SEVEX-32624 format. One record per atom (N, C-alpha, C): residue in three letters; z, x negated, y. Coordinates in steps of 0.1 Angstrom, whole numbers, plus 5000, padded with zeros to 4 digits. Layout:
BEGIN
ALAZXY/...
***
This chain:
BEGIN
UNK577516567999/UNK576116587994/UNK575816727995/UNK574516758000/UNK574116898001/UNK573916957988/UNK574217087987/UNK573917167975/UNK572517167971/UNK572217177958/UNK570817187954/UNK570317327955/UNK569117347949/UNK568517477949/UNK568417527935/UNK568317657934/UNK568317727921/UNK567117807919/UNK566217767910/UNK564917837908/UNK564917897894/UNK564618027893/UNK564518087880/UNK563118137877/UNK562818147864/UNK561518197859/UNK561818327851/UNK561118427854/UNK561218557847/UNK559918607842/UNK560018707833/UNK558818767828/UNK559018817814/UNK558118897809/UNK558218947795/UNK557818847785/UNK557818887772/UNK557518797761/UNK556018747763/UNK555818617759/UNK554418567759/UNK553818547773/UNK554618537783/UNK554118517797/UNK553918367800/UNK554418277792/UNK554218137794/UNK555318067802/UNK556518127803/UNK557518077811/UNK557917937806/UNK558117917794/UNK558617787789/UNK557717667793/UNK556417687792/UNK555517587796/UNK555517557810/UNK555617667818/UNK555517647833/UNK556917597838/UNK558017627832/UNK559217567836/UNK559217417834/UNK558717367823/UNK558617227821/UNK557617157831/UNK556517227834/UNK555517167843/UNK556117157857/UNK556917257861/UNK557517257874/UNK558517147875/UNK559317127865/UNK560317017865/UNK559616887867/UNK558516867860/UNK557716737861/UNK557216717875/UNK556716827881/UNK556116817894/UNK557216787905/UNK558316857903/UNK559416837913/UNK559916687912/UNK560116637900/UNK560516507898/UNK559616397904/UNK558316427903/UNK557316347909/UNK557416347924/UNK557916457930/UNK558116467944/UNK559416417948/UNK560216357939/UNK561416287942/UNK562716377942/UNK562516497935/UNK563616587934/UNK564416567921/UNK565716557921/UNK566516557909/UNK566616697903/UNK566216707890/UNK566116847884/UNK566916857872/UNK567616967870/UNK568316997858/UNK567617117852/UNK567117107840/UNK566317217833/UNK567217287823/UNK567217417824/UNK568017497814/UNK567317627810/UNK568017707802/UNK567417827797/UNK568517927793/UNK568118047792/UNK569018157787/UNK568418237776/UNK569218277766/UNK570618237765/UNK570618097758/UNK571518007763/UNK571617877758/UNK572017777769/UNK571717647766/UNK572017547776/UNK573417477774/UNK574317537766/UNK575517477763/UNK575817497748/UNK576717427742/UNK577017447728/UNK577317587725/UNK578317647733/UNK578717787731/UNK577517877733/UNK576817857744/UNK575717957746/UNK574617947736/UNK574317827730/UNK573317817719/UNK573817887707/UNK575117887704/UNK575617957693/UNK575518107695/UNK575718157707/UNK575518297711/UNK574018327709/UNK573118237713/UNK571718267712/UNK571318297697/UNK571918227688/UNK571618257674/UNK572118397670/UNK573218437675/UNK573818567672/UNK572918677677/UNK572418657689/UNK571618757696/UNK570218777689/UNK569618667685/UNK568218667680/UNK568118687665/UNK569218667658/UNK569118667643/UNK568918817638/UNK568018827629/UNK567718957623/UNK568518977611/UNK569818977612/UNK570718997601/UNK570919137597/UNK571719167587/UNK572019307583/UNK573019367593/UNK573619287602/UNK574619347611/UNK574219297625/UNK573119337631/UNK572719287644/UNK573619347655/UNK573719277667/UNK574519337677/UNK573919467682/UNK574819567685/UNK574419687691/UNK574019657706/UNK573519757713/UNK573019727727/UNK574219677736/UNK575419737735/UNK576519697743/UNK577019557739/UNK577019527726/UNK577419397722/UNK576419287726/UNK575119327725/UNK574119237730/UNK574219197744/UNK574519297753/UNK574719267767/UNK575919177769/UNK577019197762/UNK578219117764/UNK578018977759/UNK577218957749/UNK576918827744/UNK576018747754/UNK575018817760/UNK574218747770/UNK575118707782/UNK576018797786/UNK576818767798/UNK577818657795/UNK578318647783/UNK579218537779/UNK578518407779/UNK577218407774/UNK576418287775/UNK576218237789/UNK575918337798/UNK575618307812/UNK576818247819/UNK578018307816/UNK579218257823/UNK579518117819/UNK579318077806/UNK579517947802/UNK578417847808/UNK577217897809/UNK576117807815/UNK576417787829/UNK576817887837/UNK577117867851/UNK578217767853/UNK579317787845/UNK580417697847/UNK580117557843/UNK579517537832/UNK579317407826/UNK578117327831/UNK577017397835/UNK575817327838/UNK575317357852/UNK575117487856/UNK574417527868/UNK575217487880/UNK576517537881/UNK577317507893/UNK577517357895/UNK577917277885/UNK578017137887/UNK576817067892/UNK575617107886/UNK574417047890/UNK574017077905/UNK574217197909/UNK574017237923/UNK574917167932/UNK576217157929/UNK577117087937/UNK576816937939/UNK576216887928/UNK575816737929/UNK574516717937/UNK573916827942/UNK572716817949/UNK571416817941/UNK571516857928/UNK570416867920/UNK569817007921/UNK568517017918/UNK567817147917/UNK567917187902/UNK568217317901/UNK568317367887/UNK567117467885/UNK566317447874/UNK565217527871/UNK565617597857/UNK565617727857/UNK566117797845/UNK565017897840/UNK564917887827/UNK564017987820/UNK564918107817/UNK564818207826/UNK565618337826/UNK567018317833/UNK567418427839/UNK568718447844/UNK569118587846/UNK569718627856/UNK570318767857/UNK569218877857/UNK568018847862/UNK567018957863/UNK566618997849/UNK566718907839/UNK566418937825/UNK567419037820/UNK568619027824/UNK569619127819/UNK569319267824/UNK568919277837/UNK568619407843/UNK567319457836/UNK566319377834/UNK565119427828/UNK565219457813/UNK565819367805/UNK565919397791/UNK567019497787/UNK568219467792/UNK569319557788/UNK569419687796/UNK568919677809/UNK568919797818/UNK567719877815/UNK566519837820/UNK565319917818/UNK564919927803/UNK565019817796/UNK564619817782/UNK565519897773/UNK566819867773/UNK567819927764/UNK568320057770/UNK568220077783/UNK568720197789/UNK570220197793/UNK570820077794/UNK572220067798/UNK572220087814/UNK573320137819/UNK573320177833/UNK573220047842/UNK572320057852/UNK572019937860/UNK573219907869/UNK573920007874/UNK575119977883/UNK576119897876/UNK576419937863/UNK577419857855/UNK576919717852/UNK575619707849/UNK575019577846/UNK575119477858/UNK574919527870/UNK574919447882/UNK576419397884/UNK577319487882/UNK578719447884/UNK579219347873/UNK578819367861/UNK579219277850/UNK578519137852/UNK577219147856/UNK576519017858/UNK577118937869/UNK577519007880/UNK578118937891/UNK579418867887/UNK580118927878/UNK581318867873/UNK581018747865/UNK579918747856/UNK579618637848/UNK579018517856/UNK578218547866/UNK577618437873/UNK578518387885/UNK579518457888/UNK580518407898/UNK579918347911/UNK579118427917/UNK578618397930/UNK577318307930/UNK576918257918/UNK575718177918/UNK574418267917/UNK573518257926/UNK572318337926/UNK571118247928/UNK569918287923/UNK568718207925/UNK568318207940/UNK567818097944/UNK567118087957/UNK565718137957/UNK565118117945/UNK563718157943/UNK563518197929/UNK562818307927/UNK562518357913/UNK561018377912/UNK560418307902/UNK559018317899/UNK558818407887/UNK558118527890/UNK557918627880/UNK556418607875/UNK556318577862/UNK555018567856/UNK554618697850/UNK553418747854/UNK552918877849/UNK551718847840/UNK551718917829/UNK550618897819/UNK550319027812/UNK549019047809/UNK548619177802/UNK549219177788/UNK549519297783/UNK550119307769/UNK549319237758/UNK548019257759/UNK547119197749/UNK547219037749/UNK547218987761/UNK547318837763/UNK548618787757/UNK549718867761/UNK551018827756/UNK551118827741/UNK550618927735/UNK550618947720/UNK549818827714/UNK548718797719/UNK547818687713/UNK548618557714/UNK549218527726/UNK550018407728/UNK551118397718/UNK551818507716/UNK552918507706/UNK552518477692/UNK551318537688/UNK550818507675/UNK550418357673/UNK549818307684/UNK549418157683/UNK550718077682/UNK551718107690/UNK553018037689/UNK553618037675/UNK553618157669/UNK554218167656/UNK553418087646/UNK552118087647/UNK551318017638/UNK551517867639/UNK551617827652/UNK551817677655/UNK553117627650/UNK554217707652/UNK555517657649/UNK556017707636/UNK555317797629/UNK555817847616/UNK557017937618/UNK557317987630/UNK558418077632/UNK558018217632/UNK559018307630/UNK558718447630/UNK559318507643/UNK558718617647/UNK559218687659/UNK560718727658/UNK561418717669/UNK562918747668/UNK563118897670/UNK564418927669/UNK564819077670/UNK564319137683/UNK564419067694/UNK564119127707/UNK562619137708/UNK561819037704/UNK560419037704/UNK559819157696/UNK560519197686/UNK560119307677/UNK560619437681/UNK561119457694/UNK561719577698/UNK560719697700/UNK559419667700/UNK558519777701/UNK557819777715/UNK556619837715/UNK555719837727/UNK556419917738/UNK557020027736/UNK557620107746/UNK558820037753/UNK559519957745/UNK560619877750/UNK560119777760/UNK559019707756/UNK558519597764/UNK557819657776/UNK557219767775/UNK556619837787/UNK557719867797/UNK558819917792/UNK559919957802/UNK560419827809/UNK560619727801/UNK561219607807/UNK560219537817/UNK559019547814/UNK558019487824/UNK557919577837/UNK558119707835/UNK558119787847/UNK559419757855/UNK560519727847/UNK561719687854/UNK561619557862/UNK560919457857/UNK560719337865/UNK559919367878/UNK558919457877/UNK558119497889/UNK559119557899/UNK559919647895/UNK560819717904/UNK561919617910/UNK562419527902/UNK563319427907/UNK562619337918/UNK561419297915/UNK560719217925/UNK560419297938/UNK560119427937/UNK559919507949/UNK561119517957/UNK562319517951/UNK563619527958/UNK563919397966/UNK563419287961/UNK563819157968/UNK562519067970/UNK561619117978/UNK560319047980/UNK560418907985/UNK561518877992/UNK561718737998/UNK562118637987/UNK562818687977/UNK563218597966/UNK562118577956/UNK561418687953/UNK560418677942/UNK559118627946/UNK558418547938/UNK557018517939/UNK556418567926/UNK555418657927/UNK554718707915/UNK553518637913/UNK553318587900/UNK552218497897/UNK551418567885/UNK550118577887/UNK549318627876/UNK549218517865/UNK549818547854/UNK549818447843/UNK548718467833/UNK547818557836/UNK546618587827/UNK545518487829/UNK545918367831/UNK544918257834/UNK545218137826/UNK544518027829/UNK544817907822/UNK546217847826/UNK546717767818/UNK548017697821/UNK547917627834/UNK546717557836/UNK546517477848/UNK546417567861/UNK545717677860/UNK545617767871/UNK547017827875/UNK547817867865/UNK549117917868/UNK550017807874/UNK549917687868/UNK550717577874/UNK550417557888/UNK549117557892/UNK548717527905/UNK549217627915/UNK549117757911/UNK549617857920/UNK551117847922/UNK551817817911/UNK553317807913/UNK553617687922/UNK552917577921/UNK553217467930/UNK552817497944/UNK551817577947/UNK551617617961/UNK552717697966/UNK553317777958/UNK554517857962/UNK555717767965/UNK555817667956/UNK556917567957/UNK556817487970/UNK555617447973/UNK555417367985/UNK555817447998/UNK555517577998/UNK556017658009/UNK557517668009/UNK558117677997/UNK559517687996/UNK560217558000/UNK559617437997/UNK560117308000/UNK560117288015/
***
């Protein structure tokens, strides 16, 4: 059986990834594609436990280096338990975040050395790389308004990373731009400052070219 394809969604907070990941999965399935949907950090029991440790606003939050290692541990488990088996079975995997988030958040955002991050990430993902990455771009004001609406609708509070500050989020968004510029054939940049339906339609146009 032929290997599947691996598609990742990236972007800053409030860009609408979670919604668009779900919509793409539904569209691909309608087109007859077998899809496995996952997210980072998470997707396995161990990775979900790590997710709680990363996002929890406790009195002993992980330092920047510990945060990085926790993300990488979650990724290694997800690749081994979910992504690699699904691809080998011929399924397509659609993931809400992957390696580019580590470079953007822990590299550009936290200021950890990019060279080391690339080496450590390569060890964690063990040769698995996205075939296509959809980068959702959104204005800071739009992102903030979406996050407020989400918190009001779900009754949840912003997590530790969401509360990292404007300068942190500006750095990581600049990081995503630079990563996309380095690999223009892998990245598709989508303006997410529009309605859900408009963003969905543009993503599907890109997917049809990819298919």
